[in-house]
C-alpha positions, 0 to 999 in steps of 0.5 A: 081684345075679347075680338082678338081672342075670338077670331084666334079660336076662329083661325084654330078651329078652321085649321084643325078641320082643314086637315085631312084625318085618314085612316090608314088600313093595311092588309097585313101587319108587317105592312106597317112601317114606321108606327109612331106614338098614338098613331092608329093603324087598321089591319084587314087580314081576316084575324077578327070576327065578321064586321070587325077589324084590327085595330094596331096602336102606337103606345110606348116608346121602348129601347126597341121602337115603338110598343104596339097594342092590338085590339079587334074593333068594330069597323063602325066605329073606326077614326077616319 
């Protein structure tokens, strides 16, 4: 039983690491089409200070679609 649990956990971890994680970067916020809840998209339009990029995140489902939150984030800490 213990061996089976270990194998299942190892399989799960290996599947997670096999999924490619990539950051979506667009030049204009209008280029973002179907933003999903929890999705992060980076907008490189020069609206943030040097060394930062605007991060747009889908945070809440409304009648009009997914509500967005915008903030300037450090380019070094971008989710990749």
